[in-house]
C-alpha positions as CSV (number, residue, x, y, z in Angstrom):
1,M,-120.5,50.6,-308.1
2,E,-120.6,50.3,-304.9
3,D,-118.4,53.4,-302.8
4,K,-115.5,51.6,-301.2
5,Y,-114.2,55.2,-300.0
6,I,-115.0,56.7,-296.5
7,S,-113.7,59.9,-294.7
8,I,-111.7,61.0,-292.7
9,G,-113.8,61.7,-290.1
10,E,-114.9,58.4,-290.1
11,L,-111.7,57.4,-289.4
12,N,-110.5,59.2,-287.1
13,Q,-113.9,58.9,-285.1
14,Y,-113.0,55.1,-285.8
15,I,-110.1,55.3,-284.1
16,K,-111.2,57.6,-281.3
17,H,-113.6,54.5,-280.7
18,I,-110.7,51.6,-280.5
19,F,-108.8,54.4,-278.2
20,D,-111.9,55.2,-275.5
21,E,-112.4,50.7,-275.0
22,N,-109.3,49.9,-274.4
23,L,-109.1,49.6,-271.0
24,Y,-105.4,50.3,-270.6
25,L,-106.0,53.7,-272.3
26,R,-108.4,54.4,-270.1
27,K,-106.3,54.9,-267.0
28,V,-102.2,56.3,-267.8
29,Y,-100.3,56.9,-264.9
30,L,-97.1,59.3,-266.9
31,R,-93.4,61.0,-265.7
32,G,-92.2,63.7,-268.0
33,E,-91.4,67.2,-268.2
34,I,-93.6,70.2,-269.6
35,S,-92.4,72.1,-273.0
36,N,-94.6,74.5,-274.9
37,F,-96.9,75.3,-272.2
38,K,-100.3,77.6,-272.8
39,N,-102.1,78.4,-270.4
40,H,-105.7,78.9,-272.4
41,T,-108.0,82.3,-271.3
42,R,-111.0,80.0,-271.1
43,G,-108.3,78.3,-268.2
44,H,-108.2,74.9,-269.7
45,L,-103.8,74.0,-270.7
46,Y,-102.2,72.8,-273.6
47,F,-98.6,71.6,-273.0
48,T,-95.9,68.5,-274.6
49,L,-95.3,66.3,-271.9
50,K,-91.5,64.4,-273.3
51,D,-88.5,62.3,-271.7
52,D,-85.2,61.1,-273.3
53,T,-86.2,59.8,-276.0
54,S,-90.7,60.4,-276.9
55,R,-92.8,63.3,-276.6
56,I,-96.8,63.1,-276.0
57,S,-99.0,66.1,-276.5
58,A,-102.1,66.4,-273.6
59,V,-104.2,68.8,-272.8
60,M,-105.3,69.6,-269.6
61,F,-109.2,70.9,-269.0
62,Y,-109.7,73.8,-266.8
63,S,-112.2,71.4,-264.4
64,S,-108.8,69.8,-263.4
65,A,-106.6,72.4,-263.2
66,I,-108.4,74.5,-260.9
67,I,-107.6,72.1,-258.6
68,L,-103.7,72.1,-258.8
69,N,-101.6,73.7,-255.8
70,F,-98.6,74.4,-258.0
71,K,-98.6,76.6,-261.3
72,P,-97.3,74.5,-264.5
73,E,-94.4,76.0,-266.5
74,D,-92.3,75.0,-269.6
75,G,-89.0,72.8,-268.0
76,M,-90.6,71.4,-265.0
77,N,-91.3,67.8,-264.3
78,V,-94.2,67.0,-263.1
79,L,-96.7,63.2,-262.5
80,V,-99.8,62.8,-264.9
81,E,-102.7,61.1,-264.1
82,G,-105.3,60.6,-267.4
83,R,-107.0,59.2,-270.4
84,I,-105.2,58.1,-274.0
85,S,-107.8,59.2,-276.7
86,C,-107.7,60.2,-280.1
87,Y,-108.9,64.5,-281.5
88,P,-110.9,64.1,-284.5
89,T,-110.4,66.6,-285.4
90,A,-106.5,66.9,-286.0
91,G,-106.2,63.3,-286.1
92,T,-103.7,62.5,-283.7
93,Y,-103.9,61.2,-280.1
94,Q,-102.9,63.3,-277.3
95,I,-103.5,62.2,-273.1
96,Y,-106.2,63.5,-271.6
97,V,-104.8,64.7,-267.7
98,D,-107.5,64.2,-264.7
99,K,-104.5,65.3,-262.1
100,M,-101.3,66.3,-261.9
101,E,-98.3,66.9,-259.6
102,V,-94.6,67.9,-258.9
103,D,-92.0,65.2,-259.2
104,G,-88.8,65.2,-257.6
105,L,-86.8,68.7,-258.1
106,G,-90.1,70.4,-259.6
107,A,-91.2,70.1,-255.8
108,L,-87.9,72.2,-254.9
109,Y,-88.7,74.0,-258.0
110,I,-92.3,75.1,-256.3
111,E,-90.4,75.8,-253.5
112,F,-87.8,78.0,-255.0
113,E,-90.2,80.4,-256.6
114,K,-92.8,80.4,-253.1
115,L,-89.7,81.0,-251.1
116,K,-88.6,84.1,-253.9
117,E,-92.0,85.7,-254.0
118,K,-92.2,86.1,-250.6
119,L,-88.9,88.1,-249.8
120,S,-89.4,89.5,-252.9
121,K,-92.9,90.8,-251.8
122,E,-90.6,91.8,-247.7
123,G,-87.9,93.6,-249.7
124,L,-84.7,91.7,-249.3
125,F,-84.1,92.0,-253.0
126,S,-84.2,95.4,-252.5
127,E,-81.6,97.7,-254.6
128,S,-82.5,100.0,-252.0
129,H,-81.0,98.4,-249.0
130,K,-78.2,96.5,-250.5
131,K,-74.9,97.9,-249.5
132,P,-71.7,99.3,-251.8
133,I,-68.5,96.7,-252.5
134,P,-65.0,98.3,-250.8
135,K,-63.0,99.0,-254.5
136,I,-60.3,98.7,-251.7
137,P,-60.7,95.3,-249.5
138,K,-57.9,95.3,-246.4
139,R,-59.5,92.6,-245.1
140,I,-61.9,89.6,-247.0
141,G,-63.9,86.8,-244.9
142,V,-65.0,83.5,-247.0
143,I,-68.1,81.4,-246.1
144,T,-67.8,78.4,-247.4
145,A,-66.2,74.6,-246.7
146,P,-62.1,73.8,-245.8
147,T,-61.6,71.8,-248.8
148,G,-62.7,71.6,-251.8
149,A,-61.6,73.8,-255.0
150,A,-64.4,76.6,-254.3
151,I,-61.9,77.7,-251.1
152,K,-58.4,77.0,-253.4
153,D,-59.7,79.8,-256.2
154,I,-60.6,82.0,-253.8
155,L,-57.7,82.1,-252.0
156,S,-55.1,81.6,-255.0
157,T,-57.3,84.5,-257.4
158,I,-57.1,87.2,-253.9
159,K,-53.5,86.3,-253.8
160,R,-52.6,86.4,-256.8
161,R,-54.6,90.6,-257.4
162,F,-54.0,91.2,-254.6
163,P,-52.1,89.5,-251.8
164,I,-52.0,92.7,-249.6
165,A,-55.9,91.7,-248.2
166,E,-56.1,89.6,-245.1
167,T,-58.4,86.6,-245.7
168,I,-59.9,85.4,-243.0
169,L,-61.7,81.4,-243.5
170,F,-65.2,80.9,-241.7
171,P,-65.1,76.7,-242.3
172,A,-68.7,76.0,-242.5
173,L,-71.1,73.1,-243.6
174,V,-72.0,73.8,-247.2
175,Q,-74.5,70.5,-248.3
176,G,-76.9,68.2,-246.5
177,R,-79.1,69.4,-243.8
178,D,-76.8,71.1,-241.2
179,A,-75.4,73.3,-244.0
180,A,-77.7,76.1,-243.6
181,P,-77.7,76.2,-239.6
182,D,-74.2,76.1,-239.5
183,I,-73.7,78.9,-242.5
184,V,-76.6,81.2,-240.7
185,R,-74.4,80.8,-237.6
186,Q,-70.7,82.0,-239.5
187,I,-72.8,84.6,-241.4
188,R,-73.3,86.4,-237.8
189,E,-70.0,85.3,-236.6
190,A,-67.7,86.8,-238.7
191,D,-70.4,90.2,-238.7
192,S,-69.9,90.3,-235.1
193,G,-67.9,92.9,-235.7
194,K,-65.2,90.8,-234.1
195,Y,-62.9,90.8,-237.0
196,D,-63.2,93.5,-239.0
197,L,-64.4,92.5,-242.3
198,D,-64.6,95.0,-244.9
199,V,-66.5,92.2,-247.4
200,L,-67.8,88.7,-246.6
201,I,-68.1,86.0,-249.1
202,V,-70.6,83.3,-249.2
203,G,-70.3,80.1,-251.3
204,R,-70.1,76.9,-252.5
205,G,-68.6,75.2,-255.6
206,G,-71.5,73.9,-258.3
207,G,-73.1,70.8,-258.1
208,S,-77.2,69.7,-257.9
209,I,-79.7,71.5,-257.0
210,E,-80.0,69.4,-254.3
211,D,-76.8,70.2,-253.5
212,L,-76.4,74.1,-253.2
213,W,-80.4,73.9,-251.4
214,A,-78.5,75.2,-248.5
215,F,-78.8,78.6,-250.3
216,N,-82.1,78.3,-251.4
217,E,-83.1,78.4,-247.3
218,E,-84.9,81.6,-245.6
219,S,-83.2,81.0,-242.5
220,V,-79.5,82.2,-244.3
221,A,-80.9,84.7,-246.8
222,R,-82.5,86.5,-243.5
223,A,-79.0,86.5,-242.1
224,I,-77.2,88.1,-245.2
225,Y,-79.9,90.5,-245.4
226,E,-79.7,91.6,-241.6
227,A,-75.7,91.4,-242.2
228,R,-73.3,95.0,-241.5
229,V,-71.0,93.9,-243.6
230,P,-70.9,93.3,-247.6
231,I,-71.7,90.2,-248.7
232,I,-71.4,88.6,-252.4
233,S,-72.9,85.9,-253.2
234,A,-71.2,82.6,-255.1
235,V,-72.5,79.7,-255.6
236,G,-72.6,77.4,-257.5
237,H,-71.8,78.1,-261.3
238,E,-72.8,80.4,-263.7
239,I,-76.5,78.6,-264.9
240,D,-76.6,78.6,-260.8
241,F,-79.0,80.6,-259.2
242,T,-80.0,80.8,-255.5
243,I,-81.8,83.3,-253.4
244,A,-78.9,83.6,-251.4
245,D,-77.5,85.5,-254.7
246,F,-80.6,87.5,-254.3
247,V,-80.4,88.8,-251.3
248,A,-76.6,89.8,-250.9
249,D,-75.2,92.7,-251.1
250,L,-72.8,91.4,-254.8
251,R,-74.0,88.4,-257.2
252,A,-70.8,86.5,-258.3
253,P,-70.3,83.7,-260.9
254,T,-68.5,81.7,-259.6
255,P,-66.6,81.6,-256.4
256,T,-63.4,82.6,-258.6
257,G,-65.6,86.1,-260.0
258,A,-66.7,86.3,-256.1
259,A,-62.9,86.3,-255.3
260,E,-61.8,89.1,-258.8
261,M,-64.9,91.7,-257.8
262,A,-63.2,91.4,-253.7
263,V,-60.8,93.3,-254.4
264,P,-58.4,94.7,-257.2
265,T,-55.4,94.3,-259.1
266,V,-52.0,96.1,-258.2
267,S,-52.1,97.2,-262.0
268,E,-56.3,99.0,-261.0
269,I,-54.8,100.0,-257.8
270,N,-51.7,102.4,-260.3
271,N,-55.0,102.7,-262.5
272,I,-57.0,104.2,-259.6
273,I,-53.5,106.2,-258.2
274,H,-53.0,107.6,-261.2
275,S,-56.5,108.8,-262.7
276,L,-56.5,110.9,-259.6
277,E,-53.1,112.2,-259.9
278,I,-54.2,113.3,-263.2
279,R,-57.6,114.7,-261.3
280,L,-55.5,116.4,-258.5
281,N,-53.3,118.2,-260.8
282,E,-56.2,119.6,-262.9
283,F,-57.7,121.0,-259.7
284,I,-54.4,122.3,-258.2
285,G,-54.0,124.0,-262.0
286,N,-57.5,125.4,-262.3
287,S,-57.4,126.7,-258.8
288,L,-54.2,128.2,-259.8
289,H,-55.8,129.7,-262.4
290,K,-58.6,130.9,-260.9
291,N,-56.5,133.0,-258.2
292,K,-54.1,133.8,-260.7
293,L,-57.5,136.0,-262.7
294,R,-58.6,137.3,-259.5
295,L,-55.7,138.3,-258.6
296,D,-54.8,140.6,-262.1
297,N,-58.3,141.4,-261.5
298,V,-57.9,143.4,-257.7
299,K,-54.2,144.6,-259.8
300,N,-55.7,145.7,-262.2
301,S,-58.5,147.6,-260.5
302,Y,-59.3,151.7,-260.5
303,I,-59.8,151.8,-256.5
304,L,-55.8,150.0,-256.0
305,K,-54.9,153.0,-258.9
306,N,-56.2,155.3,-257.2
307,P,-57.1,154.7,-253.6
308,L,-58.1,158.2,-252.2
309,S,-61.1,157.7,-254.1
310,L,-62.3,155.7,-252.5
311,Y,-62.4,158.4,-249.6
312,E,-63.3,161.1,-252.1
313,V,-67.3,159.7,-251.9
314,K,-67.5,159.4,-248.1
315,E,-66.0,162.6,-247.5
316,Q,-68.9,163.9,-249.5
317,K,-71.8,162.0,-248.4
318,L,-69.7,162.5,-244.6
319,D,-70.7,166.3,-244.8
320,N,-74.1,166.1,-246.6
321,M,-74.5,164.0,-243.3
322,I,-73.3,166.2,-240.8
323,E,-74.6,169.6,-242.7
324,S,-78.6,167.8,-241.9
325,L,-77.8,166.4,-238.4
326,T,-76.9,169.9,-238.0
327,N,-80.2,171.4,-239.2
328,Q,-81.8,169.1,-237.4
329,I,-80.4,170.1,-233.9
330,T,-80.9,173.7,-234.4
331,K,-84.7,173.2,-235.0
332,R,-84.7,171.3,-232.1
333,L,-83.3,173.4,-230.1
334,D,-85.4,176.4,-231.3
335,N,-88.2,174.9,-230.5
336,Y,-87.2,173.7,-227.0
337,H,-86.4,177.9,-226.7
338,L,-90.0,178.5,-227.4
339,E,-91.5,176.0,-225.5
340,L,-89.5,177.4,-222.7
341,N,-90.4,181.1,-223.3
342,H,-94.2,179.6,-222.8
343,I,-93.6,178.0,-219.7
344,K,-91.6,180.9,-218.5
345,A,-94.8,183.7,-219.1
346,S,-97.5,181.1,-217.5
347,F,-99.1,181.4,-214.3
348,V,-97.6,178.3,-212.9
349,L,-95.0,179.2,-212.7
350,K,-96.0,183.3,-211.4
351,D,-98.3,182.2,-208.7
352,P,-97.6,178.8,-208.3
353,M,-100.1,178.1,-205.1
354,R,-103.4,178.1,-207.3
355,L,-102.9,175.1,-208.3
356,F,-103.2,173.6,-204.4
357,N,-106.1,175.8,-203.3
358,P,-109.2,173.8,-204.6
359,Q,-107.5,171.1,-203.8
360,K,-106.5,171.8,-200.0
361,E,-109.9,171.9,-198.5
362,Q,-110.5,168.1,-200.0
363,L,-106.7,166.8,-199.2
364,L,-108.5,168.3,-195.5
365,F,-111.1,165.6,-195.6
366,K,-109.4,163.2,-196.8
367,E,-106.2,163.5,-194.6
368,K,-108.7,163.0,-192.3
369,T,-110.6,160.4,-193.3
370,L,-107.8,158.6,-193.9
371,Y,-106.8,158.7,-190.3
372,N,-109.6,157.6,-188.9
373,S,-109.5,154.7,-191.4
374,I,-105.8,153.5,-190.0
375,K,-106.8,154.2,-186.3
376,N,-110.0,151.3,-186.8
377,I,-108.1,148.8,-188.8
378,I,-105.0,149.5,-186.1
379,L,-107.8,148.5,-183.2
380,Q,-109.0,146.0,-185.2
381,S,-106.3,144.2,-185.9
382,D,-104.7,144.4,-182.6
383,H,-107.9,142.3,-181.1
384,Q,-107.3,139.5,-183.9
385,Y,-103.9,139.5,-182.9
386,K,-105.1,139.0,-179.1
387,M,-107.4,136.3,-179.9
388,L,-105.1,134.4,-182.3
389,V,-102.5,134.5,-179.5
390,N,-104.3,133.6,-176.7
391,T,-105.4,130.6,-179.2
392,L,-102.1,130.0,-179.9
393,K,-101.4,129.7,-176.2
394,L,-104.8,127.1,-175.9
395,V,-103.3,124.2,-178.3
396,N,-98.9,125.2,-178.4
397,P,-98.1,121.2,-176.9
398,L,-95.1,123.3,-175.3
399,G,-98.0,125.2,-172.7
400,I,-97.9,121.5,-171.0
401,L,-94.7,122.4,-169.7
402,E,-95.1,125.3,-167.6
403,K,-97.2,123.2,-165.5
404,G,-94.5,120.8,-165.0
405,Y,-94.2,118.2,-167.5
406,S,-91.2,117.5,-170.1
407,L,-90.4,116.7,-173.4
408,V,-88.4,113.4,-173.9
409,T,-87.0,112.9,-177.6
410,K,-84.9,110.3,-178.9
411,E,-82.6,111.2,-182.2
412,D,-85.2,113.7,-182.7
413,K,-88.3,111.0,-182.3
414,V,-90.8,111.7,-179.2
415,M,-91.1,109.0,-176.8
416,R,-94.2,107.8,-175.8
417,T,-93.1,104.4,-174.1
418,T,-91.0,103.1,-172.9
419,K,-90.6,100.4,-175.4
420,D,-88.7,102.8,-177.6
421,L,-86.2,102.7,-174.9
422,K,-83.3,100.9,-173.7
423,V,-80.7,101.0,-171.8
424,D,-77.7,103.6,-172.8
425,D,-79.9,105.5,-175.0
426,L,-78.6,108.9,-175.7
427,I,-81.9,111.2,-174.4
428,H,-83.2,114.6,-174.6
429,I,-85.4,116.7,-171.7
430,R,-86.8,119.3,-172.7
431,L,-88.3,120.9,-169.5
432,H,-90.2,124.4,-169.3
433,E,-87.1,126.7,-168.8
434,G,-84.5,124.8,-170.9
435,S,-83.0,121.0,-171.8
436,I,-81.2,118.2,-170.4
437,K,-79.1,115.7,-172.2
438,A,-79.3,112.4,-169.9
439,Q,-78.7,108.4,-170.4
440,V,-81.1,105.8,-169.4
441,K,-79.8,103.8,-167.1
442,E,-82.8,101.6,-166.2
443,I,-86.7,100.6,-167.8
444,N,-88.7,99.9,-165.2
């Protein structure tokens, strides 16, 4: 009998052949969202592309994946180009992706991740840089749109929880191309020190990723990082995260949440005061108890009950010291007495001139030698002095005055030419003997 049955592998190969021969399936362009993403150890990418109604398996081999300029992840919207074929082993059809790029919001997501990674490496997200939020602020700044639900929620929450706090609004654009520069300008204005703020809330209400994008700009992140005033970021809803949230000193899930984090309630203040009161009373009670114990110990001490006992020991110690000092003085005087008797008995005191006889002739010789040396030095010095005086006379600029010349000066400056003088100038004329003050009457 003829065998009319074929194997599954043969069927799948036939189906694969149909797919491969179809011109419409050789190049297909799809838009979809990545899910079930898996990066194989060999570099191949396996994932599912889906939309609101359907899904298709996809594979991108290493030779194509290596040229991607982004890292695919679940939830990313992409545009892919590839061919549809059957995978015979599993009997399923799938798209073999040759090219892939980010679609729409996915591009913003990649930009967000790149900036997030860059700022994180620079330390802008570091906990060590984050400043504590004051528990009881006096003045709160708010940077947001002057209209809308966000500012209303913030102001109403602060007024309800802590009405004595002062609130200052710094109106800013929070959406659109000009939003980021406006937010940066208002952050720097609020942080200028003119307003004496204790805390600053920066944020807006919810919206799409495009609506919130101003808070993902690098300029806004750096302005928040450089601010001296503690900043609470309150952008969008609880599920929304922006770069501003990571840089800020505290992230709030909503604008209302930021207001709640910025100020305490009156009951919280009362609880804090009550807690401090309890701690203060405990501290005072412990201090009094410790001081009472110390006082009891002092009152019951042996010294206070027997004060003379303190001096009995010291009196005995003083007696010992006096006795020791007396013995040392007596011993020292005895030694000095023996030395004195020895000196009295020596020949030096009986005939002191005997000490000088051997040196007498030598002294006379040295005296004569010294006299002659001094005489020669004086003669040489006198001769040298006279030579120096004569030399000095020869080079003395004032010596020429003896010959009838004079020296004219004006304000301590020697006049060498009439160009340095003018009529009515006061001049000083130095003669050989004496000087003259004069006034110029004529210049020739």
